[in-house]
Each structure stands twice: as C-alpha cells, then as structure tokens.
Phi, psi and omega in degrees: 000148178282149181304136177083358180289148182292154178280334183224128169242132174254120185244118181245122177266127184238135169216096176055047180273359176064217182294342181297328180297313179298321178295323178296310180299318179301319181292323179295314179300319180290335182257008186299132179289122185293345186275000181213154176269179179154201183205157176257130184237129172252119173260109184260128183257071174061043177292149180235009186259006180080009186292315181288328177296321178299317180293316182293329177290327183273327185229087182295341182278351180289136177273132183246132171242113181259124177256147185278352181211162174279097187272356183105157188293311181297318179296322178293319176299320179299324176300312180295320181295322181286328183274333187227067179293151178202168177299319180230145180230127176261118184255123189230143162283152181287348180263030175247154172229121185273122181281152180307135178088348185294317182294318177302317180298315181295318177298315179300322180296316178291323180293327180277347182232086188296343178265006178270128179266328183224147171224130178248154182271180165278129181257149175217152174285163182302333179274005176096349179297140179291148179235137178299130187249337186218155190212159166280157176300148186303143174228177184292331176295318177299319177300315181295319180297319180291325183276333183231063184296331180289333180267324188242010184301335179295344179268003189304313183271007186278150170303334176298334179263021175079010180268148174268141185295153181302332183297326182287330173289317183294336181294338175072029177230148177301141178224149182286142181221167174286314175203158176250153181298137185289357179300328178206119178217132170262124184244151171274115188304319182301320181290318180296318179295325182300324182260004174091023178060216185268147177277117185284359174292339177268103182295314177203143182077144174071358179295327179285333177288315176301316178300318181295319176303314183290322177295316180296320179294333179274002175095008179271158177253158176232133186236151167251131182247094186290347178281348175263124184248132176227132176275133181232114180290315178085130173072024183299323180258312186290336178297339180275347182224065191297318182295317178294319180297321177301314180292316179302318183301309185282330173297318179293321179298319181286333170297317178297314180299319181297330185274324192238353188242150181288164184303317179301321177298314183296320179295318179295318179296319179293322177298315179297321180296314180294325177296318178295320179295318178296320179295319179295324180293331180275341183287141180284325180203167179177172181266350182274189179301148179279167182304327179297319178295320176298318181298318178298319179297312182298322177294322181294324181280342177084000000 
C-alpha cells in the first residue's frame, strides 16, 4: 500500500437504486469501525433517478465517481478499486444495509485468517428471513433447479443445490465456502489485485464466482462470517428490467461454464436450457420469462 492510503474503502455501485442507496450509505456510516480510517465511495453508472444526488446532499464526505454509461457491475467496481485502494475493501450492492458491528466482524475475520481473500456476512431479507449468503460452485443440479423450479424447487435449500446448511450459519463461526454472494464482500486488496480484480467480460451476474475461481486457484480462501449481519433487499436494479436481467444471468453463466467447466458439462447445461425454453414455449402462461425472452437468450448464446 502507498503511504497514507486508507485502511478501508467502501465501494457501492449504484444504478437507479432510488432511496435504497441513501439507506445503504447511512447504514455504512453508522456501522463504521472506529479503529480505522477510510472512505465511502459511490460509483454511479449513469443513474437518472436522483439517487446519487440525494446521497451527496446528505453526506458531503462521500466520494462520488460518475460514469457516463452503465458499464456493468464488475467494471464499475474496478473503477472504485483502482481509484481508492486500501488494505481492505468492502464491496456493496446499493440495496444492502449493514448492521452495527458487521464491518468489525468481517475485518476481524480477515485479520485472523491471513490466507482469506474474501469474507461475506450472513444475509437476511428486510423481514428477517434468512437469505443464502454463500454457495458451492455451480453444478448441473443447480442449473436444473433454476430452469425447472416447478419440478425441482423442493431441492432449492438443499446442499445438492449448492447451499450450505442452516446449522453452519447457526454455529456462529466463520466457515470456508466456494464463493460468497456479491451483494456484500469484504476483500483483502492485495489478494484482489493479485488476480486482476473483476473480469469485465461479465456485465452482470457471476462476476463474484469468476473472481472466486481465480482466488481459489491462486491459493486464497473465502469465508462466510455468520456473526456479521447485512440486510439485502435483492433486485433493486434488475427487478426493473426483468427480461434483460434474465438474459444477462444466463449469458454470464455460460461464460463461466466456458471458462471453468469441461465440455460434457457445457453440453448438458445447454441441453437443459433448450429443454426449458421448449417447455416455456408450450406453456400457456406462467410466472417465468415469456417465449420471446427465451428466444432472445438462445440467439445470444448461439
């Protein structure tokens, strides 16, 4: 680190998150660890809803990086990481609220585990329901559950679907995971820089999984710290553009599969995707994407 650099940078990527952005910043300021200096950074990707203006009016000390276009989540994070290096970086979605003591817990976990590159908190929905915070790397069962929720939805919370059991969260001790959800991650800057930060080929979704693959291959560990609590609303931005988000999700997943998975896996995943698209085309109605969205996705994947 360069002399005088802050020990902690909090980087929040915002795209039309509305009032949630101000609530996120407010929670960070309220949970700031008193033992270290640093700064809160908002990287705004061409928002038009007044969200970043609201934050700057309320918190003049927040550092703002304004981008002229929505360049994607990973690319926006890279902007913040390159401009505001620190010993530790807290990477946040704008629809999160950091509970008191959470940052201290995450910092303590990384400080106590020198081979850990990332630590994620325990996540919960605003009504208090638990939210899965950490996962195993994707497998074909996970692909099937996502594509056929009406048939395989009973496996959603299962370890077969890459979920960690509730007991490991309840134990109240950090545990090793394949990756943590990108909504909130505390990173060791040195480790992130070593592997080149985020791959900007992932416009949205799977950028934290790709990062985790590279960190794990470089010998770093990733931990979930259940004593740190963060509220995650979920879908603050993507919920407004559901068809596009659906396409981004699966395009990113197949980029991930192409990079890290063998050919038989990729062929099986593509078969499941086409089967799901064919099934959606025959369905008269449903809550999932319409046949046009499936068609756009299949054309995008080739």
